[in-house]
C-alpha positions in Angstrom: 0.0 0.0 0.0 2.8 2.4 0.9 4.6 1.5 -2.4 1.4 2.2 -4.3 0.8 5.5 -2.5 4.5 6.5 -3.1 4.1 5.6 -6.8 0.8 7.5 -7.0 2.3 10.6 -5.4 5.3 10.4 -7.7 3.1 10.2 -10.7 1.0 13.1 -9.5 4.2 15.1 -8.9 5.5 14.4 -12.4 2.1 15.3 -13.8 2.0 18.4 -11.7 5.5 19.3 -12.9 4.7 18.6 -16.5 1.5 20.7 -16.2 3.5 23.5 -14.6 6.1 23.5 -17.4 3.5 23.3 -20.1 1.5 26.1 -18.5 4.7 28.3 -18.6 5.3 27.5 -22.2 1.7 28.2 -23.1 2.0 31.5 -21.2 5.1 32.5 -23.2 3.6 31.4 -26.5 0.4 33.3 -25.8 2.6 36.5 -25.7 5.0 35.9 -28.6 4.5 33.4 -31.4 7.6 34.3 -33.3 10.4 36.9 -32.9 13.9 37.6 -34.1 16.5 40.4 -34.0 18.3 38.8 -36.9 21.5 38.3 -34.9 23.8 35.4 -34.1 24.3 34.2 -37.7 26.6 36.8 -39.1 25.3 37.7 -42.6 23.0 34.7 -42.7 19.3 35.0 -42.1 17.6 33.0 -39.2 16.4 29.5 -40.0 13.6 29.1 -42.4 13.6 32.7 -43.8 13.4 32.5 -47.6 13.4 34.8 -50.7 16.1 37.1 -52.1 18.3 37.0 -49.1 21.7 35.9 -50.3 24.3 38.4 -49.0 26.5 38.5 -52.1 23.5 39.4 -54.3 23.0 42.6 -52.3 19.2 42.4 -52.2 17.7 41.8 -48.7 20.8 41.3 -46.6 21.9 41.1 -42.9 24.0 44.2 -42.3 26.5 43.6 -39.5 28.5 46.8 -39.8 25.9 49.5 -40.5 26.7 49.6 -44.2 25.7 50.3 -47.0 24.6 53.8 -47.3 25.3 56.9 -45.2 22.9 57.7 -42.5 22.7 54.0 -41.6 21.2 52.9 -38.3 24.6 52.8 -36.6 24.5 56.6 -36.7 21.4 56.8 -34.5 22.3 54.3 -31.8 20.9 51.0 -33.0 23.3 48.0 -32.7 23.9 45.9 -35.7 22.9 43.5 -37.2 19.6 44.4 -38.9 18.0 43.6 -42.2 18.8 46.1 -45.0 17.6 46.3 -48.6 20.6 47.3 -50.7 19.0 49.2 -53.6 22.1 49.2 -55.8 20.5 49.0 -59.3 17.5 50.4 -61.1 16.5 47.4 -63.2 13.0 47.3 -61.6 13.4 43.7 -60.4 11.2 42.6 -57.5 12.9 41.3 -54.3 11.3 39.7 -51.3 12.1 38.1 -48.0 9.6 35.7 -46.3 9.4 34.7 -42.7 9.0 31.1 -41.4 5.4 29.8 -40.9 3.9 31.3 -37.7 1.0 29.6 -36.0 -1.8 31.8 -34.7 -4.2 28.9 -33.8 -4.3 30.0 -30.1 -4.0 33.8 -30.8 -6.6 36.3 -29.5 -5.4 39.7 -30.7 -2.1 39.1 -32.6 -0.1 41.9 -34.1 3.1 42.3 -36.1 5.7 44.8 -34.9 9.1 45.7 -36.3 11.3 48.7 -36.1 11.9 50.6 -39.3 14.7 53.0 -40.3 14.9 54.7 -43.7 17.2 57.7 -44.1 16.0 58.6 -47.6 12.5 57.2 -47.9 11.1 55.1 -50.7 9.4 56.5 -53.8 6.0 55.4 -55.0 7.5 53.3 -57.7 9.4 51.2 -55.2 7.5 51.0 -51.9 8.3 48.6 -49.0 5.2 46.3 -48.9 4.4 43.9 -46.1 2.0 41.1 -47.1 0.6 38.0 -45.3 -0.3 34.6 -46.7 -2.3 31.8 -45.2 -1.8 29.3 -48.0 2.0 29.0 -48.0 2.5 31.7 -50.6 -0.2 30.9 -53.1 -1.9 34.2 -52.3 -0.8 37.3 -50.4 -2.7 40.2 -48.8 -1.0 43.5 -48.3 -1.2 44.7 -44.7 1.3 47.6 -44.7 3.4 49.7 -47.1 5.8 52.7 -46.9 6.6 55.0 -49.8 8.0 58.2 -48.3 9.1 57.9 -44.7 12.2 59.9 -43.9 13.3 58.7 -40.5 16.3 59.9 -38.6 15.7 57.3 -35.9 14.1 53.9 -35.5 10.3 53.9 -35.6 8.2 51.1 -34.3 5.6 49.8 -36.8 2.5 47.9 -35.6 0.3 45.9 -37.9 -3.0 44.4 -36.7 -3.3 40.7 -37.5 -6.7 40.0 -35.9 -8.0 38.8 -39.3 -5.6 35.9 -39.2 -6.6 34.4 -35.8 -6.7 30.6 -36.1 -4.4 30.5 -39.2 -0.8 29.7 -39.9 0.8 32.6 -41.7 4.0 33.8 -43.4 5.0 37.5 -43.6 6.6 38.8 -46.7 8.6 42.1 -47.1 8.9 43.1 -50.8 10.2 46.0 -52.8 11.8 46.8 -56.2 15.3 47.8 -57.2 14.9 51.4 -58.2 18.4 52.8 -57.9 17.1 55.4 -55.4 20.1 55.1 -53.0 17.4 54.3 -50.4 18.5 51.7 -47.9 15.5 50.7 -45.7 16.4 48.8 -42.5 14.2 46.4 -40.5 14.9 44.9 -37.1 13.2 43.3 -34.0 10.6 41.4 -36.0 7.8 40.1 -33.7 4.4 38.4 -34.1 2.5 38.1 -30.8 -0.1 39.5 -28.5 0.3 43.2 -27.6 3.1 43.5 -25.1 2.4 46.3 -22.7 4.4 44.9 -19.8 7.4 47.2 -20.2 7.0 51.0 -20.0 9.6 53.5 -20.9 9.4 56.2 -18.3 10.2 59.8 -19.1 13.0 61.6 -17.3 12.1 63.6 -14.2 13.6 66.4 -12.1 14.7 68.5 -15.1 16.8 71.5 -14.0 18.8 74.2 -15.8 21.8 75.5 -14.0 25.1 77.2 -14.7 23.3 79.6 -16.9 25.4 82.3 -18.6 24.9 84.5 -21.6 26.2 81.6 -23.9 25.7 78.3 -22.1 23.6 76.2 -19.6 23.9 72.8 -18.0 20.8 70.7 -18.0 20.4 67.8 -15.5 17.6 65.2 -15.1 16.9 61.9 -13.3 16.2 58.6 -15.0 17.0 54.9 -15.1 17.4 54.5 -18.9 20.8 53.6 -20.4 20.4 56.2 -23.2 18.5 59.4 -23.7 17.8 61.9 -26.5 17.9 65.6 -26.1 16.8 68.5 -28.3 16.5 72.2 -27.8 15.9 75.5 -29.5 14.7 79.1 -29.0 11.2 79.4 -27.6 8.6 78.4 -28.9 10.7 75.5 -30.2 9.2 72.0 -29.7 10.7 68.7 -31.2 9.0 66.2 -33.4 8.8 62.5 -32.5 11.9 61.6 -34.5 14.0 64.6 -33.3 16.8 64.4 -30.8 20.5 63.6 -30.3 21.4 60.4 -28.6 23.1 60.9 -25.2 24.2 58.4 -22.5 24.4 60.7 -19.4 21.8 62.5 -17.2 23.4 65.9 -17.8 24.3 68.0 -20.8 26.0 71.3 -21.1 25.0 73.2 -24.2 27.0 76.1 -25.6 26.8 78.7 -28.3 23.6 80.1 -27.0 22.5 83.7 -27.5 22.4 86.2 -24.6 19.0 87.2 -23.2 17.2 84.4 -25.0 14.6 81.9 -23.8 15.3 78.3 -24.7 13.2 75.1 -24.5 15.1 72.0 -23.6 13.6 68.5 -24.1 14.9 65.1 -23.1 13.4 61.6 -23.3 14.4 58.1 -22.3 15.6 55.5 -24.9 14.8 52.2 -23.2 15.6 50.0 -26.3 15.5 50.3 -30.1 12.0 51.5 -31.0 11.0 52.1 -27.3 11.2 55.7 -26.3 9.4 57.7 -23.6 7.5 60.9 -24.1 9.4 64.2 -24.0 10.1 66.0 -20.7 10.9 69.7 -20.9 12.3 72.7 -19.1 12.6 76.3 -20.1 15.4 78.7 -19.2 16.7 82.2 -20.3 20.3 83.1 -20.8 21.8 86.1 -19.1 22.8 89.4 -20.8 21.0 91.7 -23.2 19.4 90.2 -26.3 21.8 92.0 -28.7 24.5 90.0 -30.2 26.6 89.6 -33.4 25.9 86.6 -35.5 28.6 84.0 -35.4 30.2 83.7 -38.8 31.2 80.1 -38.4 29.3 78.5 -35.5 31.1 75.2 -36.2 28.7 74.6 -39.1 29.9 72.2 -41.7 28.8 73.6 -45.1 29.8 71.9 -48.3 28.8 72.1 -52.0 29.3 69.2 -54.3 30.2 68.8 -57.1 32.0 72.2 -57.1 32.7 73.4 -59.9 29.2 72.4 -61.1 27.2 72.5 -64.3 24.2 73.9 -62.3 23.2 70.7 -60.5 24.7 70.3 -57.1 24.0 69.4 -53.5 24.1 71.7 -50.4 25.0 69.8 -47.3 25.3 71.3 -43.8 25.0 70.1 -40.2 24.1 72.2 -37.1 24.6 71.7 -33.4 20.9 72.0 -32.6 17.5 72.3 -34.4 17.1 75.7 -36.1 15.0 77.8 -38.5 17.3 78.7 -41.4 17.3 80.5 -44.8 19.4 79.3 -47.7 20.2 81.8 -50.4 22.4 81.7 -53.5 23.5 85.0 -55.0 25.8 86.3 -57.7 28.7 88.8 -57.4 26.4 91.7 -57.7 24.4 90.5 -54.7 21.4 89.4 -56.8 19.6 86.5 -55.1 18.8 83.7 -57.6 17.7 81.0 -55.1 16.0 81.0 -51.7 15.0 78.1 -49.5 13.4 78.4 -46.0 13.6 75.5 -43.7 12.2 75.2 -40.1 13.2 73.1 -37.2 16.1 71.3 -38.9 19.5 70.2 -37.5 21.0 69.7 -41.0 20.2 70.0 -44.7 20.9 67.8 -47.7 19.3 69.8 -50.6 19.7 68.9 -54.2 19.7 72.0 -56.4 19.1 72.2 -60.2 19.6 75.6 -61.8 18.5 76.4 -65.3 19.6 79.3 -67.5 22.2 80.5 -65.1 25.3 82.1 -66.5 28.7 80.6 -65.9 30.7 82.3 -63.1 31.2 82.6 -59.4 28.3 82.5 -57.0 27.9 82.3 -53.2 25.6 80.1 -51.1 24.7 81.5 -47.7 23.0 79.7 -44.8 21.6 82.1 -42.1 19.9 81.4 -38.9 18.9 83.7 -36.1 22.3 83.2 -34.4 24.8 82.5 -37.2 25.8 83.1 -40.8 27.8 80.8 -43.0 28.6 81.0 -46.7 30.8 79.4 -49.3 31.7 79.9 -53.0 30.3 77.8 -55.8 31.6 77.9 -59.4 29.2 77.3 -62.3 31.0 76.1 -65.5 
């Protein structure tokens, strides 16, 4: 009897343990049905991904070093690797990458999320399209597309998959080679239930100290590993994609104007694609409001090609977000080109001039606190 009782308790314990383990697995699966950050395999895709994904073909590739293309995600704080579409030709060929099969038989409110970064956008002739199939690729239904996003940071995209509850699906990313020098990146692919368990808290206790007529030190409290900050003269406010990545809870900003009110913003960056709302503080520099515009202001201004046949690019970077005016004028001072840009921390403007005489011209960039100009030769 004791042996039978011992055996019964042992069986019950094993059953209980098995149930506990299975319950834990079901709990995890109920949250995430499939996810990958595309890491751990060098330039190879995770198992069971298919499509135009051979690295040497430069279609959909795993980018381990942030290349190709300038403005790659490494410049905005995201760690490689990530998926990149290398748009190196304009032959119009269609290219796709397809996920493994993902079962949604036990799903309740599934969604697809991924983080997306695209420095130059996609034109309408070559959009990024996300489609879903329930019959192993015989038919696809488009669920998301992007044709013009110009992101200077990772953005989280969320796609409702409620229509596919009870099905087994595959997700396809597709686009065309258009020679647009557009290099869209995708990372942190996930299909699962909405995950609201982790919040990214905004910084607190913002304070502006050490204020002079030209600088101020901003401090704040927070537990995030990284932050983004942005600032400008009142009534400046940043957009959702603005900000400079920063790893400390203090920042001294210089080159300010005397007697001027500034708005300083900071937010937490908890992980790629997970950022808090902005927290803000306002301060006013000392001194009168009269000052001479800085002729240099450490602004990098370049024209290329130079000399030019009338088609060239103006490139400049600033140390904060500004409202600026770009002008091009001849030796007599006659203005032949004007561009006004608001709330920018840099420009990359393609210029095409028609019926302009050969000769020497000047390009001037002017903000409310600086002036910078350079010579351009039209041949």
